[in-house]
N, C-alpha and C positions, 0 to 999 in steps of 0.2 A: 852645778851651775852651768848654765847655756848661755853663750858667747855667739855674738854677731850673726843671730838667726834673724830672718825676717821671712811674713808670709805676705804675698802681695799679688795683684793681679794687673798687667800691662795690658794697655788699650792704644791703639794707635787710631785716632779720630779725625785728625785734621792736618792742614799742611801748616807749617812751623818756620818762620823764618831763621836760618842756622845762623848767618851771619848778623851781628848786632847792625840796627839800622837806626840812626839819629831821627828823634822825632822833630819836625819843624816847632820853633817856639810860637806862641800865639802871644798877641796883645791882652792886656789883663780885661778882666770882666769889669763892668758896672756894678755898683754896691746901691740895693736900695735900702735906703736910709729906715731904721727902726728906731730913731730917737722920739718919735710921736708917731700919730695916726694920720698925718697929712698926706702921705703916699698912697691913699687908700680912698676908694669911695665912700658915700655917707656910713657910717659904721654903726652897727647895733652894739647893745650893752654887754654881749657876750664875748666882743673883742677889747684887748687892752696891751699896752707896751709894758712890758716888766724888765727888771733887772736880769731875772733869772729865773727859771722854772725848775720844779722836783716833783716827782711823785713814788709813792709808796709803792713796789712791785706787788704788794700783796693784796692791794686795795683795790677795788673795780674803780674806774672813772673818776679817780682824783687825782687833781693836779693842784699844785701849790706856785704862787707868783710871789715873787719878791719885789720891793721897789726897786726903780731905776729905769734903764733903758736899753736896747738891743736885743729883747727877745719878745716875739709876737705869741700872745697866749689866747686861747679860746676856750672860755669855760660857759657852756650853755646851758640856760635855765629854761624853765616854761614859759617865762616872759621875753627872754631874748635868745635866740638861735636861729640866727641869719648867716647866711654866707658872706665871704669877705670878696672883694674884687679890687685888683690895684688899680691907681690911677693912670696907667698907660695900657697901650693895647701892643699886640706882637702879632707877626706873621711867624717866619722861620726864628728859632730861639734855640739858644743854649741856656740851661737853667742849672744852677747849682743851689742847695738850700740843707739844712741841717732839720731835723725834726725829732720830736719826743712823744711817745705814745704812753698814756697811762694803761695800766691792765684794762683789757678788753674794750679798749677805745676804739673810733673807726672816724677816720676822716680822709680826706683826698685833695690833690691838687689838679685842677681842671686847665688845660692848656688850652686859650682861647675860650676859656669858660666852656669848652664842650667835650673836650676827651681826658678822660680821668685817668692817672696813675694814682693807684689805692693807698694810702695810710691805715696801717691795722694792726693791732698788737697781735703778731702772728708768730710770736716767740716758741720755738718748740714742734712748729708746725712740720711733719715730715712731708707731707704731699701737697705744697700749696695749692690754690686755686686760684681764679681770676680774682676774687675777693679778698685775698690777703695781701700783706704788704709788698708793694712793687707790682701789681696784678693791674693790668689794663681792663677796667673793668667792662662789662659786657652790655651791649646796647639792648634796648627793650621796645617791643612792638606789641601793643594791646591787641591788634586785630590779629596775631599770628593765631595759629591752634595752642590750645593748653599744652603746658610742657615745652613748646617752642619759642614762647614769647621773649625770654631771653636768650640771646645769640653773640657769638664772635667776641666772647671773652677770651684774655689772653694771661694765663699763669705765667709767673716769672720762673725763668729757666732752673734756680735754685732760691731756697728760702733762706736769706742770710739775715733774717730779723734778729735785732738784739733784744734783752729783756727790758720790759716795761721801765720806763723811767731813766733810760739810757738815750744820750743823743746816737741818731743815726744820720746817714747821708743820701742824699739822691742827686744823681748828674745826669740829666736828661739832655737829649738833643732831639728837636720837634721839626719837623718840615711840614709846613702849613699847605692846605689844599691849593691846586692851582685852577685858573680860570682863565678863557678866552675872553677876546673883546667884547663878548654879548653876555658874559657873565655866565656860561656854561661851565661846570666842573670839567676839566680834563685830567687832573690826577688827583687821588687821595690824598688825604693828611697821612702822616707816616710818624711813627717813634722812630726814629733813626737809629739811637742808641740809647738806652738807661742803664744805669749803673746803680745798684744799691751796696752801700757799706765797700764800695771798691769791687764790685762783682758785676759782669756785665748780665743783666737778666733779660734784657729784649735787644734785637737788632733788626731792623728794617721790617718792622710790623705796619702794614697798612690799615688805616682805619677807615671805613667805609661810611661812617658818619658819627652823630655825637651819641656819647655813651650815656646810659641810664643817670638821670637827676641832672642832665647838664642844665645850663643857665639858659641857653638858645638851641632850639632843634634844627634851625637852618645851619648852612656853614659859608664861611665867610674866608675871605684873605687875611684879616686881622679881626682880632678879638682880645678882650681882656683876662690877664691871668685871675683864677679863683681859686680860693683855698674853702672846702667846705665846713661849715659852721654848725650845722643841724644834727649832726650826730653825736659827736663825744668830744671830749676834751683833747687839745692838741697844741704842743708850743712849737714854734719856728725859730731860726737864727740862721745871721749869715747868707742872706739871701742874695745872690750874684747871677749876673745875666749878660749875654750879649743877644741883639736882637739883628736881625738881618733883613735885606732885601733880596729878593730872589738872583738878581742878575750879578755877574763875575767878569772879571776882567777878561778881556780877551784880546789875542795879539794877530795881527794880520799884515799881509807884504813883506813877509820876513826874507831877508837875504844874508848869504852867510858867506864870509871868507877866512880863509886859513893860511898861514905863514909860516915856516919853519925857521927855528932858531930858539938859541937860549936867552932869556929875560931876566932881568932882575927886579923889575915892576910890571905893572899892567901897559902893554904898550898902547902909544897913542895913534892916532890917524895914518901919520906917514908911514909906518910899519906895514899898514894894509893898503898903500895906494895904487900898487901894481897888481894887487891879488884881485882874482874874478870874484865877482859878488854873485853868486849862485841863488836864484828864487828858491826857497824851501816852504814846507808846508807849516813850519812852526820852529822852536826851538827845541831842536834834536841834535844832542851830542854825537849820534849815530853816523852822520854825514862827515865825520872826520875822516881824512887820510892818513893822517898820523897819529901815534900812540902818545909821544912825548915829543919835548923841545921843540914846541911849537905853541901857538896863539891862534885862537879863533875868535871870530868876532859876528854875532847876530845884530840885525838893525831892522828895524821897522817901524809899524805903529802899534801903540798899545791903546786900547779903548777903555777908559775909566767910567764906570757907570755912576758913580755919585761923587760929590764934591766931599773933600774931608782929608784926614789923614791916614795914610797907608804904610803898611811895614812891610818890606821885602826882604827875604832870604834867601842866600845862595849856598848851596850845599855844593862841595866839590869832593866827591865821593873817594876820590884816589889819596886825600889827607888823611891818615888815619889818627895822627896823633904819636905816630910811635917814636920813643924818646931817642931813637939811633939814628933819627934823621930830623930832630929839632932845631938843629943850626942850619939846615940845608934849606933853600929857596927852590921849593918845589912846586910852587903855582900860586895863583890867585885871580882875582877878578873885580870887577866894578860895572855897577849899571847905572847908565846916565839917561834920565828922562827929560824929555825937552834939552834944556841948556843945564839941568840941575843934578848935581851927585846924588843918587838915591841910596847906594850902597857902595861899600869897599870890602873887599874881602883881602885880608892882610895873609892869608895863606898857612897860618899856624896851627889853626884848628878846623876842622872840617865845614865848620858852617861861619858864615859871615852875614851880618843884618843891618839894616838900615831905615829910616823913619823919613817919610817926606809928604808934605800937603799937596795935594793935586786938586786941580779942577776937573769937573765932569767933562768928557770929550775925549777928542784923538790927540794923543802927544807921540812924536818920533821919539825911539828909544834905541840904545845900544848895548848891548851885552857882551863885555869883551873878556876873556878867560886866557891865561897861560897855564903851560903845564911842562916842567924842566925834567922830570923822571919817569920812570915806568911806575913804580910803586906795586903794592899789592894787587890792586885794581889797574891793569895795564891803559885800558881804554879810558876817554876823558869823561868819563861818566859823571854827569852835573845835573842839578834841579833846582829850578826858580820857584821859589812860592812866595805868594802875595795874601795880605789881610788887612781890610778896612774896617772902619767904623761900623758900615753897614752891610761889609762884605764878607763871608766867613772865609777861613784859611782855605786856599785852593791850589794847585801847581799850575804853572803858566807853560809848561813844558808841552811839546805834541803830543799827542795821544801815543802810548805804547812806549814814550822814552824816559819814561822816570826809571832811574836805577833802583832796581829790586834786589833783594837778597836772596841768595839760594835757598829755594824750600824743599823740606824735608818733610817726612811724616811724623808728626808730635808724639812722644811719648808719654803716658800718663801712669801714674801709679794710683790704682785706687784700692784699698783693702777690702777684703770681703768678709771670711769668716774670722780672721784674728787679727791683731794688729801689724801693720806694715812700719818696718824700722828701715830707713835708707841715710847711708852715711854720705856724706858731701859737702859742697860748698853752699852758702847762704848769703843773700845779701841783708846786711843790717845796718839801717841808718847809713847807706849808701857806701859801706864797706864790705869786702869778701871777708866773710867767717870760714877758716879752712878746717875746724876740728868741731865740725857740728854732726847733728844726727837730727832727722825729720821722723817723728812718730806720728802716724795715723791710725783712726781706730774706724771699725765699721759704723758706729753711732754717728759719724761724721763731724767728730771733734778731734783736732790735730793739733801739735805744737812740735817748735823747736827748739833744741838747746845746745849751749856753746859747751862742749865738753873741756874746753881748754879752762873753764875758771866756773864750771857749774852754774850757769847763769841762764834763766830762759829768755829766749829771743822773740818768739811770737807763740801765739794762740789762736787758730781759727776754726769755723766751722762752715761745712759745704763739703766741696770735693777737696781730695787730698793734695797732690803736688804733680808738677810737670816737670820732667827730666831730661828731656831734648838735648838740652845743652852739654847735661853730663855724660851721656851715653851715646849718642851719635856723634862719631869721629872725634870725641874728645873736643869740644866747642872749645872756643877762646876762653869765654868766663868760666864754664863748666859750674853752671849755677843750678840748683832746683829751687822751683819757684812755687811757692804755696797758691794755691787756687782758689780759696774761699775769702771773706770777709776776715781781714787780719788785724788783731791787735799786736801791737808792738811794745815790748817791754824793754827796760835798760840794756839786759844783755849782761851787767856786772854781777858779780858773784852774789848768790843769795845766801850763803852763810859767811861769816867772819867773825874774828876775834877783836872785841874792842878793850883796849885799856882802861879806858873810862867810858861811861854812857855819852860823855858828850864828844868822844872820839869820831872823826869824820868816817863815813863808809869806804870802804877800798873800792876804787874802780878797776882792780884786775888784782889776781891772786898772788901771793908771794912765791918764792922758789920752795916753800914747804909742801905746796899743792901737789899730787899726784894722782892723776886719774887710773882706776882700778878696774875699769870695764863696767859693764852690766851684766845683770841676771833677769831671766825673765819668769813672771809668778806663773799659777796653771791658768790663767786667763790670756796670757802672752804680753803682760804689761811690763816694762821694763824698769827695774831699780838701777840706778846709777851711782856709783860707788867711787869714794876718792877718800885720799888720806890728806889732813892738814896738821901738819906737828903733830904727829902721832895720834890725833884722833882721827875717828872712821866716820866717815858720813855715808847713809844712804838716801838717796832722793828717788821718790817713788811718786808718779803721776797717773791718774785713770778717772776716764769720765765716769758722770754720775747721773742718775735720773734721765735716762734716755738720751743723753747726750746735751741736756742743759747746763750741767755743771763740769768744773776738770778739778776734782781732789788732789791735793799734794800733801803729801807725807815726808818731812825729814828727820830723819833720825840719826841722834849723835851717840858713838859710843866711846868712853873712855873713863878715866877714873874720876874722883870727886875734886881731885888736884885741877880738874880740867874746866875752871869757870871763866865767864866773861865771853862765849859765845852766843851770837845773836843770829836771827832768821831776818833778813829784810823782807816781808811780805808784800810790800808795795811801794812803787815810789811816783811821782807825777808833779804836776803843777799844783794841785791841792789834793787833800784826803779829808773826807767829812764824816764822822761816825752818825749812823744813821737812827733815829727812832726805833726804827722796827727791828733793829740788829744789823751789823756789818757796816761797811765801809763804802762810798762813791770814791772813786779814785780818778784823777785826771779830768775834773769837769765832766763827771759822771759819763765817763767813757767804760767803765765797767763796775763790778762790785766785787770785794773780797768779804767772806765771812770767815770767823775763827772761832775754834771750839769753844764751849764755855770757861773751860779752865785756862785759855790765853787772854781771854776780854779784858781779864784785870790787871794783866802784866803788860799788855800791849802799850806801847809809846808811839804817838805822832811828834814827829820833832821836825825842825826847819832844815833844810838842804839845798845850799846854794839858793838858786830862785824860788824852788819846791819846797815840797815835803816828804817822808818818808815814813813808813810803819813797819815798826820794829816789834818783834817778840824775843825774850830772851829763852834759851834752853836752861831749864831745871834740872840738873843730873840728880838720878836716884838710882843706887844699884848700878852704876858704871853705864847708866842709858839715859838719853832724854829724847823726846819728840817733840815736833811742833807740826801741827795740821790745820791747813787753812784750804779754802774752796775760791775759786774764781768763777765769777759769773758773767755772761754777756748776752 
């Protein structure tokens, strides 16, 4: 038996924030209605609204739509294969959507009808190109020399495509080209950030012009969103967006005052009556001459670019939420614009926020902050953020004055010739799991297990894991972070004894459970071993078919008296048995296939607000095994 062994390669590739930094909360996105086709321009017969979509992952170019609403489906034919335009235009935009590709299918989403992010069945592709899912498609110039007519395509940094018939997600932040007063382009369009299934695949990619098959060959400040409909079937749902104009809120004529003292609330104007008001470049906490037991005020003019609702967020970096100080008043603040309160920071949490309607134009403002103790960060580091209906989230601090975490080299683990095994802490459902192991494979298929109860936590494809917070000076959270497009499972026990077939599945192991370690097979794949009420369980997972599948085998060792043990193969909002074999789980998030011997024994049953798929162990000569495969 070989225990606690791992083979891994470490890489230090980038700087990473060692301290946890709160991310500003953003306004909710607008939703594009898919109740009918009214939100689109004149529509060809290949497009329709459906209640759901499905695709047999083994059948090329086939997608099925059911009655209802909420899903946009394209099924092209010889007589109808048109592209689809939204009935609104955009410049800068944040866009989110989910899409489903049948086997072998091809489509694309065109920002402004001009710049394509590719939708493609790229499942299992090891070296993606610009033509694969998430790729920024190449430009085309027929006047260039042969072999050079296609140019400037950008492949995704990583292929995280899911199997045909499964829902996938894009999150796109696009910056439109900029033009001067005479209409001359002064800066290129840019894919600021593209995220595919939770993984960043592009950052700050400039686009010198429209890509191949664009609807328009010129470039403009505004244009309609377009989905390609002439190549292959595709389904789209949950379309959400924020459209922005280019101008941001700005600050001018700022003055700074500071007074010493302890305060039990945000001090009013008399506290600053005799304090010197010094002109400064902007909202900048670095001008403070006191670290704590003081109050400071910034005042001046705030330039609002567009009439509408704005959300302001104030972060006081010294308020950490440490329970040792939860009953102490260690600081707070408020922002007043004109004569109206825009936000008040109560001082209990790091962040305070508020919303206010503002007219376009110049408004006087005052930002007042007090700080009563030193805390972990002795300086009064703070940040003020703003976002409007037409204005993206941005900081109002003076340049260079945003509180930044201490940066350290990132530590990544990537398996090479053999699997890599990392013991550590994992975030699962917002909770820290402390008895976990992450297993990475050179094929690019990885998973995490909760060793406390034999539960599968995550599975993903792509790069393996980032361990900076685990290994650099023992960071606060000490978490290992999966790097690919992650599937998250319940983490509850996979094996349980049920007194009756109607008994509820346990959410944790009882006191009879004892983890007994793991051993590696000849290829380095671990088998996790544990005891449940004198029954021994072995749990073995390994990739198959070049990393397309994750195979799991659970083996039970006991005597014939040990009946009533089951495997919960899957759980989710819904589980559907497929005509082509296997099951789709949790709204077509992933597939499960069972060995033929288990198909007839499998049970789909209700569990709370969802469903679960169970298979019983059938003991024979003191042993029983259940095998299944995860496909995504």
